[in-house]
SEFIZA-3560 file (N, C-alpha, C; in Angstrom, 3 decimals):
REM SEFIZA-3560
<numar><xx>19.322</xx><yy>-39.577</yy><zz>-3.642</zz><atom>N</atom></numar>
<numar><xx>18.708</xx><yy>-40.731</yy><zz>-3.027</zz><atom>CA</atom></numar>
<numar><xx>17.207</xx><yy>-40.695</yy><zz>-3.276</zz><atom>C</atom></numar>
<numar><xx>16.643</xx><yy>-41.830</yy><zz>-3.621</zz><atom>N</atom></numar>
<numar><xx>15.201</xx><yy>-41.987</yy><zz>-3.777</zz><atom>CA</atom></numar>
<numar><xx>14.679</xx><yy>-42.638</yy><zz>-2.497</zz><atom>C</atom></numar>
<numar><xx>13.614</xx><yy>-42.073</yy><zz>-1.936</zz><atom>N</atom></numar>
<numar><xx>13.070</xx><yy>-42.600</yy><zz>-0.681</zz><atom>CA</atom></numar>
<numar><xx>11.546</xx><yy>-42.614</yy><zz>-0.725</zz><atom>C</atom></numar>
<numar><xx>10.955</xx><yy>-43.603</yy><zz>-0.065</zz><atom>N</atom></numar>
<numar><xx>9.497</xx><yy>-43.677</yy><zz>0.062</zz><atom>CA</atom></numar>
<numar><xx>9.068</xx><yy>-42.758</yy><zz>1.194</zz><atom>C</atom></numar>
<numar><xx>7.936</xx><yy>-42.093</yy><zz>0.983</zz><atom>N</atom></numar>
<numar><xx>7.399</xx><yy>-41.181</yy><zz>1.988</zz><atom>CA</atom></numar>
<numar><xx>5.918</xx><yy>-41.497</yy><zz>2.187</zz><atom>C</atom></numar>
<numar><xx>5.520</xx><yy>-41.701</yy><zz>3.426</zz><atom>N</atom></numar>
<numar><xx>4.101</xx><yy>-41.861</yy><zz>3.757</zz><atom>CA</atom></numar>
<numar><xx>3.652</xx><yy>-40.550</yy><zz>4.387</zz><atom>C</atom></numar>
<numar><xx>2.620</xx><yy>-39.947</yy><zz>3.804</zz><atom>N</atom></numar>
<numar><xx>2.134</xx><yy>-38.641</yy><zz>4.239</zz><atom>CA</atom></numar>
<numar><xx>0.892</xx><yy>-38.814</yy><zz>5.107</zz><atom>C</atom></numar>
<numar><xx>0.849</xx><yy>-38.057</yy><zz>6.193</zz><atom>N</atom></numar>
<numar><xx>-0.305</xx><yy>-38.035</yy><zz>7.098</zz><atom>CA</atom></numar>
<numar><xx>-0.860</xx><yy>-36.604</yy><zz>7.093</zz><atom>C</atom></numar>
<numar><xx>-1.710</xx><yy>-36.272</yy><zz>6.107</zz><atom>N</atom></numar>
<numar><xx>-2.232</xx><yy>-34.905</yy><zz>6.004</zz><atom>CA</atom></numar>
<numar><xx>-3.287</xx><yy>-34.607</yy><zz>7.071</zz><atom>C</atom></numar>
<numar><xx>-3.507</xx><yy>-33.321</yy><zz>7.315</zz><atom>N</atom></numar>
<numar><xx>-4.529</xx><yy>-32.893</yy><zz>8.260</zz><atom>CA</atom></numar>
<numar><xx>-4.157</xx><yy>-33.132</yy><zz>9.710</zz><atom>C</atom></numar>
<numar><xx>-2.877</xx><yy>-33.195</yy><zz>9.995</zz><atom>N</atom></numar>
<numar><xx>-2.407</xx><yy>-33.447</yy><zz>11.356</zz><atom>CA</atom></numar>
<numar><xx>-2.358</xx><yy>-32.152</yy><zz>12.160</zz><atom>C</atom></numar>
<numar><xx>-2.423</xx><yy>-32.277</yy><zz>13.466</zz><atom>N</atom></numar>
<numar><xx>-2.331</xx><yy>-31.094</yy><zz>14.322</zz><atom>CA</atom></numar>
<numar><xx>-0.892</xx><yy>-30.612</yy><zz>14.482</zz><atom>C</atom></numar>
<numar><xx>0.070</xx><yy>-31.459</yy><zz>14.100</zz><atom>N</atom></numar>
<numar><xx>1.473</xx><yy>-31.061</yy><zz>14.210</zz><atom>CA</atom></numar>
<numar><xx>2.244</xx><yy>-31.486</yy><zz>12.967</zz><atom>C</atom></numar>
<numar><xx>3.330</xx><yy>-30.793</yy><zz>12.717</zz><atom>N</atom></numar>
<numar><xx>4.231</xx><yy>-31.131</yy><zz>11.608</zz><atom>CA</atom></numar>
<numar><xx>5.372</xx><yy>-31.951</yy><zz>12.194</zz><atom>C</atom></numar>
<numar><xx>5.619</xx><yy>-33.133</yy><zz>11.592</zz><atom>N</atom></numar>
<numar><xx>6.636</xx><yy>-34.023</yy><zz>12.154</zz><atom>CA</atom></numar>
<numar><xx>7.211</xx><yy>-34.896</yy><zz>11.054</zz><atom>C</atom></numar>
<numar><xx>8.491</xx><yy>-35.254</yy><zz>11.173</zz><atom>N</atom></numar>
<numar><xx>9.160</xx><yy>-36.156</yy><zz>10.236</zz><atom>CA</atom></numar>
<numar><xx>9.824</xx><yy>-37.265</yy><zz>11.045</zz><atom>C</atom></numar>
<numar><xx>9.521</xx><yy>-38.518</yy><zz>10.689</zz><atom>N</atom></numar>
<numar><xx>10.081</xx><yy>-39.673</yy><zz>11.386</zz><atom>CA</atom></numar>
<numar><xx>10.541</xx><yy>-40.676</yy><zz>10.341</zz><atom>C</atom></numar>
<numar><xx>11.674</xx><yy>-41.294</yy><zz>10.571</zz><atom>N</atom></numar>
<numar><xx>12.166</xx><yy>-42.349</yy><zz>9.695</zz><atom>CA</atom></numar>
<numar><xx>11.771</xx><yy>-43.690</yy><zz>10.295</zz><atom>C</atom></numar>
<numar><xx>11.038</xx><yy>-44.493</yy><zz>9.515</zz><atom>N</atom></numar>
<numar><xx>10.607</xx><yy>-45.825</yy><zz>9.945</zz><atom>CA</atom></numar>
<numar><xx>11.156</xx><yy>-46.834</yy><zz>8.943</zz><atom>C</atom></numar>
<numar><xx>12.302</xx><yy>-47.427</yy><zz>9.268</zz><atom>N</atom></numar>
<numar><xx>12.962</xx><yy>-48.331</yy><zz>8.324</zz><atom>CA</atom></numar>
<numar><xx>13.483</xx><yy>-47.552</yy><zz>7.135</zz><atom>C</atom></numar>
<numar><xx>12.963</xx><yy>-47.864</yy><zz>5.949</zz><atom>N</atom></numar>
<numar><xx>13.386</xx><yy>-47.146</yy><zz>4.743</zz><atom>CA</atom></numar>
<numar><xx>12.319</xx><yy>-46.171</yy><zz>4.261</zz><atom>C</atom></numar>
<numar><xx>11.342</xx><yy>-45.856</yy><zz>5.106</zz><atom>N</atom></numar>
<numar><xx>10.254</xx><yy>-44.949</yy><zz>4.736</zz><atom>CA</atom></numar>
<numar><xx>10.220</xx><yy>-43.759</yy><zz>5.681</zz><atom>C</atom></numar>
<numar><xx>10.110</xx><yy>-42.560</yy><zz>5.105</zz><atom>N</atom></numar>
<numar><xx>9.882</xx><yy>-41.366</yy><zz>5.912</zz><atom>CA</atom></numar>
<numar><xx>8.383</xx><yy>-41.251</yy><zz>6.154</zz><atom>C</atom></numar>
<numar><xx>7.995</xx><yy>-40.966</yy><zz>7.364</zz><atom>N</atom></numar>
<numar><xx>6.597</xx><yy>-40.668</yy><zz>7.659</zz><atom>CA</atom></numar>
<numar><xx>6.549</xx><yy>-39.189</yy><zz>8.005</zz><atom>C</atom></numar>
<numar><xx>5.690</xx><yy>-38.452</yy><zz>7.287</zz><atom>N</atom></numar>
<numar><xx>5.628</xx><yy>-37.005</yy><zz>7.453</zz><atom>CA</atom></numar>
<numar><xx>4.197</xx><yy>-36.602</yy><zz>7.792</zz><atom>C</atom></numar>
<numar><xx>4.020</xx><yy>-35.998</yy><zz>8.968</zz><atom>N</atom></numar>
<numar><xx>2.732</xx><yy>-35.464</yy><zz>9.378</zz><atom>CA</atom></numar>
<numar><xx>2.672</xx><yy>-34.007</yy><zz>8.920</zz><atom>C</atom></numar>
<numar><xx>1.562</xx><yy>-33.632</yy><zz>8.276</zz><atom>N</atom></numar>
<numar><xx>1.401</xx><yy>-32.295</yy><zz>7.713</zz><atom>CA</atom></numar>
<numar><xx>0.116</xx><yy>-31.646</yy><zz>8.215</zz><atom>C</atom></numar>
<numar><xx>0.117</xx><yy>-30.324</yy><zz>8.319</zz><atom>N</atom></numar>
<numar><xx>-1.092</xx><yy>-29.583</yy><zz>8.678</zz><atom>CA</atom></numar>
<numar><xx>-2.085</xx><yy>-29.570</yy><zz>7.515</zz><atom>C</atom></numar>
<numar><xx>-1.585</xx><yy>-29.411</yy><zz>6.309</zz><atom>N</atom></numar>
<numar><xx>-2.432</xx><yy>-29.217</yy><zz>5.127</zz><atom>CA</atom></numar>
<numar><xx>-3.280</xx><yy>-30.444</yy><zz>4.818</zz><atom>C</atom></numar>
<numar><xx>-4.444</xx><yy>-30.178</yy><zz>4.276</zz><atom>N</atom></numar>
<numar><xx>-5.331</xx><yy>-31.230</yy><zz>3.792</zz><atom>CA</atom></numar>
<numar><xx>-4.929</xx><yy>-31.585</yy><zz>2.363</zz><atom>C</atom></numar>
<numar><xx>-5.260</xx><yy>-32.794</yy><zz>1.910</zz><atom>N</atom></numar>
<numar><xx>-4.865</xx><yy>-33.203</yy><zz>0.555</zz><atom>CA</atom></numar>
<numar><xx>-5.818</xx><yy>-32.683</yy><zz>-0.522</zz><atom>C</atom></numar>
<numar><xx>-6.012</xx><yy>-31.379</yy><zz>-0.565</zz><atom>N</atom></numar>
<numar><xx>-6.865</xx><yy>-30.779</yy><zz>-1.587</zz><atom>CA</atom></numar>
<numar><xx>-6.073</xx><yy>-29.760</yy><zz>-2.379</zz><atom>C</atom></numar>
<numar><xx>-6.277</xx><yy>-29.770</yy><zz>-3.686</zz><atom>N</atom></numar>
<numar><xx>-5.649</xx><yy>-28.804</yy><zz>-4.596</zz><atom>CA</atom></numar>
<numar><xx>-4.132</xx><yy>-28.768</yy><zz>-4.459</zz><atom>C</atom></numar>
<numar><xx>-3.519</xx><yy>-29.892</yy><zz>-4.134</zz><atom>N</atom></numar>
<numar><xx>-2.066</xx><yy>-29.974</yy><zz>-4.057</zz><atom>CA</atom></numar>
<numar><xx>-1.441</xx><yy>-29.323</yy><zz>-2.835</zz><atom>C</atom></numar>
<numar><xx>-2.269</xx><yy>-28.922</yy><zz>-1.874</zz><atom>N</atom></numar>
<numar><xx>-1.739</xx><yy>-28.226</yy><zz>-0.693</zz><atom>CA</atom></numar>
<numar><xx>-0.841</xx><yy>-29.123</yy><zz>0.155</zz><atom>C</atom></numar>
<numar><xx>-1.222</xx><yy>-30.384</yy><zz>0.330</zz><atom>N</atom></numar>
<numar><xx>-0.389</xx><yy>-31.299</yy><zz>1.125</zz><atom>CA</atom></numar>
<numar><xx>0.938</xx><yy>-31.572</yy><zz>0.421</zz><atom>C</atom></numar>
<numar><xx>0.912</xx><yy>-31.727</yy><zz>-0.909</zz><atom>N</atom></numar>
<numar><xx>2.159</xx><yy>-31.938</yy><zz>-1.652</zz><atom>CA</atom></numar>
<numar><xx>3.076</xx><yy>-30.730</yy><zz>-1.532</zz><atom>C</atom></numar>
<numar><xx>2.507</xx><yy>-29.536</yy><zz>-1.625</zz><atom>N</atom></numar>
<numar><xx>3.313</xx><yy>-28.318</yy><zz>-1.506</zz><atom>CA</atom></numar>
<numar><xx>3.941</xx><yy>-28.223</yy><zz>-0.116</zz><atom>C</atom></numar>
<numar><xx>3.145</xx><yy>-28.516</yy><zz>0.921</zz><atom>N</atom></numar>
<numar><xx>3.691</xx><yy>-28.474</yy><zz>2.283</zz><atom>CA</atom></numar>
<numar><xx>4.746</xx><yy>-29.560</yy><zz>2.481</zz><atom>C</atom></numar>
<numar><xx>4.497</xx><yy>-30.754</yy><zz>1.924</zz><atom>N</atom></numar>
<numar><xx>5.479</xx><yy>-31.842</yy><zz>2.015</zz><atom>CA</atom></numar>
<numar><xx>6.820</xx><yy>-31.400</yy><zz>1.451</zz><atom>C</atom></numar>
<numar><xx>6.808</xx><yy>-30.818</yy><zz>0.264</zz><atom>N</atom></numar>
<numar><xx>8.069</xx><yy>-30.388</yy><zz>-0.350</zz><atom>CA</atom></numar>
<numar><xx>8.740</xx><yy>-29.294</yy><zz>0.471</zz><atom>C</atom></numar>
<numar><xx>7.964</xx><yy>-28.389</yy><zz>1.051</zz><atom>N</atom></numar>
<numar><xx>8.546</xx><yy>-27.351</yy><zz>1.919</zz><atom>CA</atom></numar>
<numar><xx>9.217</xx><yy>-27.973</yy><zz>3.142</zz><atom>C</atom></numar>
<numar><xx>8.549</xx><yy>-28.934</yy><zz>3.773</zz><atom>N</atom></numar>
<numar><xx>9.106</xx><yy>-29.600</yy><zz>4.955</zz><atom>CA</atom></numar>
<numar><xx>10.380</xx><yy>-30.348</yy><zz>4.586</zz><atom>C</atom></numar>
<numar><xx>10.347</xx><yy>-31.079</yy><zz>3.478</zz><atom>N</atom></numar>
<numar><xx>11.526</xx><yy>-31.850</yy><zz>3.072</zz><atom>CA</atom></numar>
<numar><xx>12.681</xx><yy>-30.938</yy><zz>2.671</zz><atom>C</atom></numar>
<numar><xx>12.387</xx><yy>-29.831</yy><zz>2.002</zz><atom>N</atom></numar>
<numar><xx>13.448</xx><yy>-28.891</yy><zz>1.628</zz><atom>CA</atom></numar>
<numar><xx>14.046</xx><yy>-28.238</yy><zz>2.868</zz><atom>C</atom></numar>
<numar><xx>13.207</xx><yy>-27.964</yy><zz>3.862</zz><atom>N</atom></numar>
<numar><xx>13.699</xx><yy>-27.390</yy><zz>5.119</zz><atom>CA</atom></numar>
<numar><xx>14.603</xx><yy>-28.396</yy><zz>5.845</zz><atom>C</atom></numar>
<numar><xx>14.262</xx><yy>-29.675</yy><zz>5.752</zz><atom>N</atom></numar>
<numar><xx>15.020</xx><yy>-30.719</yy><zz>6.441</zz><atom>CA</atom></numar>
<numar><xx>16.283</xx><yy>-31.118</yy><zz>5.692</zz><atom>C</atom></numar>
<numar><xx>16.167</xx><yy>-31.296</yy><zz>4.357</zz><atom>N</atom></numar>
<numar><xx>17.265</xx><yy>-31.871</yy><zz>3.571</zz><atom>CA</atom></numar>
<numar><xx>17.930</xx><yy>-30.902</yy><zz>2.600</zz><atom>C</atom></numar>
<numar><xx>17.393</xx><yy>-29.708</yy><zz>2.430</zz><atom>N</atom></numar>
<numar><xx>17.981</xx><yy>-28.751</yy><zz>1.501</zz><atom>CA</atom></numar>
<numar><xx>17.316</xx><yy>-28.762</yy><zz>0.138</zz><atom>C</atom></numar>
<numar><xx>17.125</xx><yy>-29.951</yy><zz>-0.435</zz><atom>N</atom></numar>
<numar><xx>16.464</xx><yy>-30.076</yy><zz>-1.742</zz><atom>CA</atom></numar>
<numar><xx>15.635</xx><yy>-31.346</yy><zz>-1.739</zz><atom>C</atom></numar>
<numar><xx>14.529</xx><yy>-31.309</yy><zz>-2.474</zz><atom>N</atom></numar>
<numar><xx>13.688</xx><yy>-32.503</yy><zz>-2.612</zz><atom>CA</atom></numar>
<numar><xx>12.736</xx><yy>-32.291</yy><zz>-3.772</zz><atom>C</atom></numar>
<numar><xx>12.407</xx><yy>-33.378</yy><zz>-4.462</zz><atom>N</atom></numar>
<numar><xx>11.417</xx><yy>-33.295</yy><zz>-5.535</zz><atom>CA</atom></numar>
<numar><xx>10.557</xx><yy>-34.551</yy><zz>-5.523</zz><atom>C</atom></numar>
<numar><xx>9.299</xx><yy>-34.364</yy><zz>-5.886</zz><atom>N</atom></numar>
<numar><xx>8.339</xx><yy>-35.455</yy><zz>-5.919</zz><atom>CA</atom></numar>
<numar><xx>8.513</xx><yy>-36.232</yy><zz>-7.215</zz><atom>C</atom></numar>
<numar><xx>8.769</xx><yy>-37.528</yy><zz>-7.107</zz><atom>N</atom></numar>
<numar><xx>8.967</xx><yy>-38.387</yy><zz>-8.276</zz><atom>CA</atom></numar>
<numar><xx>7.644</xx><yy>-39.025</yy><zz>-8.684</zz><atom>C</atom></numar>
<numar><xx>6.902</xx><yy>-39.548</yy><zz>-7.705</zz><atom>N</atom></numar>
<numar><xx>5.601</xx><yy>-40.161</yy><zz>-8.003</zz><atom>CA</atom></numar>
<numar><xx>4.718</xx><yy>-40.120</yy><zz>-6.767</zz><atom>C</atom></numar>
<numar><xx>3.413</xx><yy>-40.325</yy><zz>-6.991</zz><atom>N</atom></numar>
<numar><xx>2.463</xx><yy>-40.375</yy><zz>-5.889</zz><atom>CA</atom></numar>
<numar><xx>1.735</xx><yy>-39.079</yy><zz>-5.626</zz><atom>C</atom></numar>
<numar><xx>1.557</xx><yy>-38.262</yy><zz>-6.653</zz><atom>N</atom></numar>
<numar><xx>0.903</xx><yy>-36.958</yy><zz>-6.460</zz><atom>CA</atom></numar>
<numar><xx>-0.470</xx><yy>-37.057</yy><zz>-5.794</zz><atom>C</atom></numar>
<numar><xx>-1.217</xx><yy>-38.128</yy><zz>-6.060</zz><atom>N</atom></numar>
<numar><xx>-2.558</xx><yy>-38.258</yy><zz>-5.488</zz><atom>CA</atom></numar>
<numar><xx>-2.647</xx><yy>-39.374</yy><zz>-4.449</zz><atom>C</atom></numar>
<numar><xx>-1.518</xx><yy>-39.861</yy><zz>-3.994</zz><atom>N</atom></numar>
<numar><xx>-1.478</xx><yy>-40.971</yy><zz>-3.044</zz><atom>CA</atom></numar>
<numar><xx>-0.823</xx><yy>-40.528</yy><zz>-1.740</zz><atom>C</atom></numar>
<numar><xx>-1.146</xx><yy>-41.218</yy><zz>-0.649</zz><atom>N</atom></numar>
<numar><xx>-0.463</xx><yy>-40.935</yy><zz>0.619</zz><atom>CA</atom></numar>
<numar><xx>0.936</xx><yy>-41.532</yy><zz>0.644</zz><atom>C</atom></numar>
<numar><xx>1.190</xx><yy>-42.514</yy><zz>-0.224</zz><atom>N</atom></numar>
<numar><xx>2.522</xx><yy>-43.106</yy><zz>-0.351</zz><atom>CA</atom></numar>
<numar><xx>3.190</xx><yy>-42.501</yy><zz>-1.578</zz><atom>C</atom></numar>
<numar><xx>4.295</xx><yy>-41.822</yy><zz>-1.372</zz><atom>N</atom></numar>
<numar><xx>4.966</xx><yy>-41.081</yy><zz>-2.438</zz><atom>CA</atom></numar>
<numar><xx>6.409</xx><yy>-41.543</yy><zz>-2.574</zz><atom>C</atom></numar>
<numar><xx>6.982</xx><yy>-41.241</yy><zz>-3.715</zz><atom>N</atom></numar>
<numar><xx>8.403</xx><yy>-41.448</yy><zz>-3.939</zz><atom>CA</atom></numar>
<numar><xx>9.020</xx><yy>-40.072</yy><zz>-4.131</zz><atom>C</atom></numar>
<numar><xx>10.069</xx><yy>-39.805</yy><zz>-3.364</zz><atom>N</atom></numar>
<numar><xx>10.706</xx><yy>-38.490</yy><zz>-3.374</zz><atom>CA</atom></numar>
<numar><xx>12.189</xx><yy>-38.660</yy><zz>-3.637</zz><atom>C</atom></numar>
<numar><xx>12.747</xx><yy>-37.737</yy><zz>-4.410</zz><atom>N</atom></numar>
<numar><xx>14.194</xx><yy>-37.718</yy><zz>-4.628</zz><atom>CA</atom></numar>
<numar><xx>14.810</xx><yy>-36.640</yy><zz>-3.748</zz><atom>C</atom></numar>
<numar><xx>15.820</xx><yy>-37.037</yy><zz>-2.997</zz><atom>N</atom></numar>
<numar><xx>16.591</xx><yy>-36.109</yy><zz>-2.175</zz><atom>CA</atom></numar>
<numar><xx>18.011</xx><yy>-36.147</yy><zz>-2.722</zz><atom>C</atom></numar>
<numar><xx>18.353</xx><yy>-35.201</yy><zz>-3.607</zz><atom>N</atom></numar>
<numar><xx>19.662</xx><yy>-35.253</yy><zz>-4.267</zz><atom>CA</atom></numar>
<numar><xx>20.827</xx><yy>-35.062</yy><zz>-3.296</zz><atom>C</atom></numar>
<numar><xx>21.928</xx><yy>-35.680</yy><zz>-3.637</zz><atom>N</atom></numar>
<numar><xx>23.193</xx><yy>-35.536</yy><zz>-2.923</zz><atom>CA</atom></numar>
<numar><xx>23.103</xx><yy>-35.940</yy><zz>-1.452</zz><atom>C</atom></numar>
<numar><xx>22.225</xx><yy>-36.885</yy><zz>-1.153</zz><atom>N</atom></numar>
<numar><xx>22.109</xx><yy>-37.410</yy><zz>0.208</zz><atom>CA</atom></numar>
<numar><xx>22.157</xx><yy>-38.930</yy><zz>0.151</zz><atom>C</atom></numar>
<numar><xx>22.663</xx><yy>-39.541</yy><zz>1.215</zz><atom>N</atom></numar>
<numar><xx>22.616</xx><yy>-40.997</yy><zz>1.330</zz><atom>CA</atom></numar>
<numar><xx>21.808</xx><yy>-41.346</yy><zz>2.580</zz><atom>C</atom></numar>
<numar><xx>21.631</xx><yy>-42.628</yy><zz>2.826</zz><atom>N</atom></numar>
<numar><xx>20.780</xx><yy>-43.073</yy><zz>3.934</zz><atom>CA</atom></numar>
<numar><xx>21.281</xx><yy>-42.555</yy><zz>5.280</zz><atom>C</atom></numar>
<numar><xx>22.588</xx><yy>-42.533</yy><zz>5.469</zz><atom>N</atom></numar>
<numar><xx>23.156</xx><yy>-42.045</yy><zz>6.728</zz><atom>CA</atom></numar>
<numar><xx>22.850</xx><yy>-40.559</yy><zz>6.930</zz><atom>C</atom></numar>
<numar><xx>22.915</xx><yy>-39.770</yy><zz>5.835</zz><atom>N</atom></numar>
<numar><xx>22.558</xx><yy>-38.349</yy><zz>5.914</zz><atom>CA</atom></numar>
<numar><xx>21.107</xx><yy>-38.188</yy><zz>6.356</zz><atom>C</atom></numar>
<numar><xx>20.233</xx><yy>-38.993</yy><zz>5.763</zz><atom>N</atom></numar>
<numar><xx>18.810</xx><yy>-38.915</yy><zz>6.082</zz><atom>CA</atom></numar>
<numar><xx>18.586</xx><yy>-39.224</yy><zz>7.560</zz><atom>C</atom></numar>
<numar><xx>19.203</xx><yy>-40.285</yy><zz>8.059</zz><atom>N</atom></numar>
<numar><xx>19.069</xx><yy>-40.647</yy><zz>9.479</zz><atom>CA</atom></numar>
<numar><xx>19.541</xx><yy>-39.498</yy><zz>10.366</zz><atom>C</atom></numar>
<numar><xx>20.694</xx><yy>-38.947</yy><zz>10.053</zz><atom>N</atom></numar>
<numar><xx>21.264</xx><yy>-37.863</yy><zz>10.850</zz><atom>CA</atom></numar>
<numar><xx>20.376</xx><yy>-36.619</yy><zz>10.838</zz><atom>C</atom></numar>
<numar><xx>19.907</xx><yy>-36.226</yy><zz>9.659</zz><atom>N</atom></numar>
<numar><xx>19.094</xx><yy>-35.016</yy><zz>9.548</zz><atom>CA</atom></numar>
<numar><xx>17.731</xx><yy>-35.182</yy><zz>10.211</zz><atom>C</atom></numar>
<numar><xx>17.107</xx><yy>-36.336</yy><zz>10.051</zz><atom>N</atom></numar>
<numar><xx>15.811</xx><yy>-36.574</yy><zz>10.698</zz><atom>CA</atom></numar>
<numar><xx>15.987</xx><yy>-36.595</yy><zz>12.213</zz><atom>C</atom></numar>
<numar><xx>17.057</xx><yy>-37.194</yy><zz>12.699</zz><atom>N</atom></numar>
<numar><xx>17.320</xx><yy>-37.226</yy><zz>14.142</zz><atom>CA</atom></numar>
<numar><xx>17.526</xx><yy>-35.828</yy><zz>14.694</zz><atom>C</atom></numar>
<numar><xx>18.223</xx><yy>-34.974</yy><zz>13.961</zz><atom>N</atom></numar>
<numar><xx>18.467</xx><yy>-33.610</yy><zz>14.436</zz><atom>CA</atom></numar>
<numar><xx>17.183</xx><yy>-32.793</yy><zz>14.444</zz><atom>C</atom></numar>
<numar><xx>16.284</xx><yy>-33.039</yy><zz>13.505</zz><atom>N</atom></numar>
<numar><xx>15.003</xx><yy>-32.333</yy><zz>13.473</zz><atom>CA</atom></numar>
<numar><xx>14.164</xx><yy>-32.737</yy><zz>14.682</zz><atom>C</atom></numar>
<numar><xx>14.182</xx><yy>-34.003</yy><zz>15.047</zz><atom>N</atom></numar>
<numar><xx>13.379</xx><yy>-34.497</yy><zz>16.173</zz><atom>CA</atom></numar>
<numar><xx>13.858</xx><yy>-33.929</yy><zz>17.498</zz><atom>C</atom></numar>
<numar><xx>15.138</xx><yy>-33.561</yy><zz>17.596</zz><atom>N</atom></numar>
<numar><xx>15.678</xx><yy>-33.029</yy><zz>18.851</zz><atom>CA</atom></numar>
<numar><xx>15.396</xx><yy>-31.543</yy><zz>19.022</zz><atom>C</atom></numar>
<numar><xx>15.006</xx><yy>-30.858</yy><zz>17.968</zz><atom>N</atom></numar>
<numar><xx>14.785</xx><yy>-29.411</yy><zz>18.073</zz><atom>CA</atom></numar>
<numar><xx>13.549</xx><yy>-29.080</yy><zz>18.865</zz><atom>C</atom></numar>
//
């Protein structure tokens, strides 16, 4: 599945929320030297098992591939992360 991701770097907390068809991900890392992208991929891999950045390396709006997942899987996994 290909999904849009809006990144909020430099946040005090790490969080993943689904807003319509876009994931919003709050990250601790600042967007310097690829640190926010690296943290984003770690968070997404922790949540979904696998993830890769398709586009948006220097943008807050990114396109990410989450293989072997569909929209219902994404909703379920994001909901379970929010309850932890």
